[in-house]
VOPAGU-2260 file (C-alpha; in pm, 1 decimal, decimal comma):
REM VOPAGU-2260
SITE   aa  ch    i         X         Y         Z
SITE  UNK   A    0    3585,7    2181,1     157,3
SITE  UNK   A    1    3621,5    1861,8      33,9
SITE  UNK   A    2    3324,9    1737,8    -161,4
SITE  UNK   A    3    3278,8    1366,7    -214,6
SITE  UNK   A    4    3046,0    1201,9    -471,3
SITE  UNK   A    5    3018,9     837,3    -578,6
SITE  UNK   A    6    2901,4     824,9    -930,4
SITE  UNK   A    7    2909,2    1063,0   -1240,0
SITE  UNK   A    8    2588,6    1228,5   -1384,5
SITE  UNK   A    9    2652,2    1255,7   -1748,4
SITE  UNK   A   10    2422,8    1518,6   -1907,0
SITE  UNK   A   11    2479,7    1436,0   -2283,8
SITE  UNK   A   12    2584,8    1129,6   -2480,0
SITE  UNK   A   13    2751,8     927,6   -2624,1
SITE  UNK   A   14    2659,5     707,2   -2282,1
SITE  UNK   A   15    2846,2     340,0   -2241,0
SITE  UNK   A   16    2680,9      99,4   -2023,8
SITE  UNK   A   17    2842,8     200,8   -1721,9
SITE  UNK   A   18    2751,8     560,9   -1779,8
SITE  UNK   A   19    2368,8     441,9   -1794,6
SITE  UNK   A   20    2412,2     241,8   -1468,9
SITE  UNK   A   21    2558,6     536,9   -1276,7
SITE  UNK   A   22    2258,4     749,0   -1405,3
SITE  UNK   A   23    2008,6     515,8   -1317,5
SITE  UNK   A   24    2132,4     500,2    -965,2
SITE  UNK   A   25    2160,6     873,3    -920,3
SITE  UNK   A   26    1795,3     897,5   -1067,8
SITE  UNK   A   27    1670,7     610,2    -803,2
SITE  UNK   A   28    1824,4     800,0    -514,6
SITE  UNK   A   29    1652,5    1127,2    -624,2
SITE  UNK   A   30    1320,1     923,5    -620,4
SITE  UNK   A   31    1295,1     951,7   -1006,6
SITE  UNK   A   32    1192,9     675,7   -1235,9
SITE  UNK   A   33    1412,1     479,8   -1490,0
SITE  UNK   A   34    1382,0     229,7   -1733,5
SITE  UNK   A   35    1542,2    -127,2   -1748,9
SITE  UNK   A   36    1805,2    -210,2   -1476,0
SITE  UNK   A   37    2144,7    -137,0   -1337,7
SITE  UNK   A   38    2441,7    -338,1   -1188,3
SITE  UNK   A   39    2557,3    -107,7    -917,5
SITE  UNK   A   40    2884,6    -164,3    -716,2
SITE  UNK   A   41    2833,9    -141,5    -347,2
SITE  UNK   A   42    3120,0    -199,1    -103,8
SITE  UNK   A   43    3249,7    -493,8    -306,6
SITE  UNK   A   44    2927,6    -668,6    -407,6
SITE  UNK   A   45    2731,3    -566,2    -733,0
SITE  UNK   A   46    2383,8    -518,5    -678,1
SITE  UNK   A   47    2087,6    -504,1    -934,4
SITE  UNK   A   48    1879,8    -193,4    -933,4
SITE  UNK   A   49    1532,1    -222,0   -1089,7
SITE  UNK   A   50    1191,1      -9,6   -1076,9
SITE  UNK   A   51    1097,8    -278,4    -813,8
SITE  UNK   A   52    1389,5    -207,5    -565,5
SITE  UNK   A   53    1474,5     181,4    -651,0
SITE  UNK   A   54    1440,8     281,8    -296,2
SITE  UNK   A   55    1684,8      51,2    -178,0
SITE  UNK   A   56    1939,0     263,4    -363,1
SITE  UNK   A   57    1905,0     539,6     -76,9
SITE  UNK   A   58    2032,2     278,5     169,9
SITE  UNK   A   59    2331,7     182,4    -106,0
SITE  UNK   A   60    2427,1     533,2    -118,0
SITE  UNK   A   61    2414,1     572,3     266,8
SITE  UNK   A   62    2695,9     268,2     269,2
SITE  UNK   A   63    2906,7     428,8      58,7
SITE  UNK   A   64    2898,0     765,0     223,0
SITE  UNK   A   65    2922,2     609,2     576,4
SITE  UNK   A   66    3244,8     429,3     471,9
SITE  UNK   A   67    3384,6     730,8     341,6
SITE  UNK   A   68    3295,7     944,6     666,6
SITE  UNK   A   69    3426,3     683,1     905,7
SITE  UNK   A   70    3765,1     682,5     708,0
SITE  UNK   A   71    3817,9    1025,4     773,9
SITE  UNK   A   72    3793,6    1000,2    1162,0
SITE  UNK   A   73    3620,9    1270,6    1225,6
SITE  UNK   A   74    3556,9    1398,0    1577,7
SITE  UNK   A   75    3220,9    1283,2    1694,9
SITE  UNK   A   76    2945,2    1329,9    1685,6
SITE  UNK   A   77    2913,2    1373,8    1318,0
SITE  UNK   A   78    2582,3    1595,7    1232,6
SITE  UNK   A   79    2454,3    1541,0     890,7
SITE  UNK   A   80    2328,7    1853,0     720,2
SITE  UNK   A   81    2069,6    1772,1     423,1
SITE  UNK   A   82    2098,0    2056,0     178,0
SITE  UNK   A   83    1726,4    2137,7     117,8
SITE  UNK   A   84    1540,0    2058,9    -198,8
SITE  UNK   A   85    1399,0    2344,8    -414,7
SITE  UNK   A   86    1034,8    2290,1    -269,3
SITE  UNK   A   87    1140,7    2313,8      91,3
SITE  UNK   A   88    1059,6    2628,1     276,8
SITE  UNK   A   89    1034,9    2751,5     608,8
SITE  UNK   A   90     641,2    2808,1     600,3
SITE  UNK   A   91     571,7    2448,0     437,1
SITE  UNK   A   92     751,9    2244,9     649,4
SITE  UNK   A   93     866,4    1993,6     368,1
SITE  UNK   A   94    1120,0    1734,8     464,0
SITE  UNK   A   95    1359,0    1715,2     177,9
SITE  UNK   A   96    1447,0    1398,4      27,9
SITE  UNK   A   97    1814,6    1478,5     142,3
SITE  UNK   A   98    1706,1    1437,1     467,9
SITE  UNK   A   99    1598,1    1057,8     376,4
SITE  UNK   A  100    1943,2    1041,4     237,3
SITE  UNK   A  101    2121,8    1174,7     596,4
SITE  UNK   A  102    1919,0     940,2     789,0
SITE  UNK   A  103    2059,2     649,0     548,7
SITE  UNK   A  104    2422,9     763,0     627,9
SITE  UNK   A  105    2325,5     825,0    1002,0
SITE  UNK   A  106    2199,9     480,4    1061,6
SITE  UNK   A  107    2555,1     320,1     942,1
SITE  UNK   A  108    2773,5     518,0    1151,4
SITE  UNK   A  109    2827,1     459,2    1538,7
SITE  UNK   A  110    2812,0     813,4    1645,6
SITE  UNK   A  111    2595,4    1048,2    1431,0
SITE  UNK   A  112    2252,8    1234,9    1406,1
SITE  UNK   A  113    2070,9    1420,9    1176,8
SITE  UNK   A  114    2030,1    1800,8    1181,0
SITE  UNK   A  115    1758,8    1932,2     933,8
SITE  UNK   A  116    1793,0    2271,8     999,0
SITE  UNK   A  117    1821,8    2461,6     661,1
SITE  UNK   A  118    1510,9    2588,2     461,2
SITE  UNK   A  119    1444,4    2831,8     168,1
SITE  UNK   A  120    1271,0    3144,3     257,2
SITE  UNK   A  121    1062,2    3087,7     -71,6
SITE  UNK   A  122     983,6    2802,0    -316,9
SITE  UNK   A  123    1311,5    2822,9    -549,9
SITE  UNK   A  124    1310,6    2682,1    -926,2
SITE  UNK   A  125    1492,4    2363,6    -976,4
SITE  UNK   A  126    1826,4    2428,3   -1140,8
SITE  UNK   A  127    1709,0    2172,4   -1388,9
SITE  UNK   A  128    1442,4    2418,6   -1507,3
SITE  UNK   A  129    1644,4    2697,1   -1538,9
SITE  UNK   A  130    1660,3    2798,9   -1176,6
SITE  UNK   A  131    1977,1    2992,1   -1059,9
SITE  UNK   A  132    2309,6    2827,7    -935,1
SITE  UNK   A  133    2450,0    3197,8    -835,9
SITE  UNK   A  134    2577,5    3128,7    -465,3
SITE  UNK   A  135    2470,0    3481,7    -354,5
SITE  UNK   A  136    2126,8    3464,2    -467,8
SITE  UNK   A  137    2093,1    3084,8    -314,4
SITE  UNK   A  138    2265,8    3242,4      11,9
SITE  UNK   A  139    2001,0    3503,4     -11,8
SITE  UNK   A  140    1700,5    3279,2     -17,6
SITE  UNK   A  141    1838,3    3052,3     258,1
SITE  UNK   A  142    1806,7    3030,6     622,8
SITE  UNK   A  143    1922,9    2827,6     946,5
SITE  UNK   A  144    1579,5    2750,0    1117,6
SITE  UNK   A  145    1757,2    2633,2    1451,1
SITE  UNK   A  146    2108,8    2644,3    1612,5
SITE  UNK   A  147    2309,5    2334,8    1472,9
SITE  UNK   A  148    2397,5    2086,7    1771,4
SITE  UNK   A  149    2752,8    2059,2    1884,7
SITE  UNK   A  150    2971,3    1812,6    1654,9
SITE  UNK   A  151    3120,4    1773,8    1281,6
SITE  UNK   A  152    2905,1    1903,8    1032,2
SITE  UNK   A  153    2883,5    1699,8     715,4
SITE  UNK   A  154    2654,9    1839,5     443,6
SITE  UNK   A  155    2451,5    1616,8     254,2
SITE  UNK   A  156    2304,9    1666,2    -114,6
SITE  UNK   A  157    2198,5    1435,3    -419,3
SITE  UNK   A  158    2393,4    1593,8    -682,2
SITE  UNK   A  159    2694,8    1824,7    -683,3
SITE  UNK   A  160    2700,7    2040,8   -1029,2
SITE  UNK   A  161    2897,0    2380,8    -969,5
SITE  UNK   A  162    2855,4    2416,4    -621,9
SITE  UNK   A  163    2637,3    2703,3    -580,2
SITE  UNK   A  164    2381,0    2532,1    -321,4
SITE  UNK   A  165    2648,6    2404,3    -106,4
SITE  UNK   A  166    2844,2    2749,2     -94,5
SITE  UNK   A  167    2511,9    2903,2      38,2
SITE  UNK   A  168    2465,5    2659,0     284,1
SITE  UNK   A  169    2803,9    2671,6     444,6
SITE  UNK   A  170    2816,5    3033,7     426,8
SITE  UNK   A  171    2470,9    3040,7     643,8
SITE  UNK   A  172    2624,7    2793,7     874,1
SITE  UNK   A  173    2938,3    2965,3     926,0
SITE  UNK   A  174    2740,4    3252,7    1085,9
SITE  UNK   A  175    2607,3    3012,8    1334,1
SITE  UNK   A  176    2995,3    2932,4    1425,8
SITE  UNK   A  177    2915,6    2598,6    1257,2
SITE  UNK   A  178    3214,1    2529,1    1018,8
SITE  UNK   A  179    3166,6    2272,1     748,2
SITE  UNK   A  180    3430,7    2123,8     596,5
SITE  UNK   A  181    3294,9    1792,3     429,7
SITE  UNK   A  182    3021,9    1717,5     180,1
SITE  UNK   A  183    2911,3    1387,5      43,2
SITE  UNK   A  184    2676,1    1373,8    -282,0
SITE  UNK   A  185    2524,7    1043,4    -457,8
SITE  UNK   A  186    2649,5    1206,6    -800,4
SITE  UNK   A  187    2855,8    1469,6    -975,4
SITE  UNK   A  188    2728,8    1610,9   -1323,1
SITE  UNK   A  189    3012,7    1584,0   -1581,1
SITE  UNK   A  190    3012,8    1699,9   -1937,6
SITE  UNK   A  191    3258,5    1412,2   -2080,1
SITE  UNK   A  192    3231,9    1087,9   -1977,5
SITE  UNK   A  193    3488,6     960,2   -1695,0
SITE  UNK   A  194    3680,5     633,2   -1733,7
SITE  UNK   A  195    3509,6     477,6   -1447,3
SITE  UNK   A  196    3168,6     630,1   -1362,8
SITE  UNK   A  197    3142,7     441,6   -1027,0
SITE  UNK   A  198    3459,4     605,4    -886,6
SITE  UNK   A  199    3501,5     802,0    -593,0
SITE  UNK   A  200    3535,6    1170,9    -692,3
SITE  UNK   A  201    3669,1    1436,9    -477,3
SITE  UNK   A  202    3685,3    1819,5    -533,3
SITE  UNK   A  203    3733,8    2129,9    -335,5
SITE  UNK   A  204    3464,0    2361,1    -309,2
SITE  UNK   A  205    3555,0    2712,3    -441,1
SITE  UNK   A  206    3548,0    2964,6    -145,7
SITE  UNK   A  207    3256,1    3196,3    -111,3
SITE  UNK   A  208    3217,5    3524,3      67,3
SITE  UNK   A  209    2851,9    3609,9      68,8
SITE  UNK   A  210    2732,9    3998,4      46,9
SITE  UNK   A  211    2544,3    4021,7     382,4
SITE  UNK   A  212    2254,2    4258,9     346,6
C-alpha cells in the first residue's frame, strides 16, 4: 500500500524557515493553533497562511491530495475513508476531523465520495499523549460500522508516523472484502529535516496480518 504525504512534520530542531512553514501547515489542517504565518506552495502558487485563514489549509490539502489521486487514474468511484481521530467512537457519534479532509478531497474529484465507516470501540489515548502505535492493539479496538460502498478505497489521515493506525484500518477493511491500496496524509513525521519540507513523499506501508480473536 502506498502512503502519500505533502509536508514533513519535523519533531525536533533545528528548524529551517521551510520546516516551520510545513509544521504550521500541518497544524492548521489538524485544527491546531500556531504563531505567525507560513508560506505554503499549493499547485504552483505560494499561499500565505495565518491565524485568520487557517481553515483554508484544509482546502489546500484537498487540492494537493486530489491532484495526486487524479494522477493515478484510479477506477471510480473513489471512496475516501477517514481514519478516525482518537476520540471518535461507535457510541458518541463524533465525526472525525479527517472526514473534513476527505470531504475537501472529494469536492475536487469528478467521481468520489466519502464513506465515514470506521470508529473506535472506546476512546483512545492520542499518540502524542503516549497512546499506542501497536497495529494489533489498534486493530482490536477498531470497528467497521457499515458495509463499504463499491469502488476504489483511499484512506485519509492527518499525519503518518509509523503507520499503525493505517495498518489497523486496512486490516479491518479487508475483512469486508474492501481492499485499500492508497492512503493520503497531510504530513509525515520525521526526525531529521528533509531537503524540501513540502516535497511529495511516498512510502510503502509495511504488511500487517492481525491476530483475529
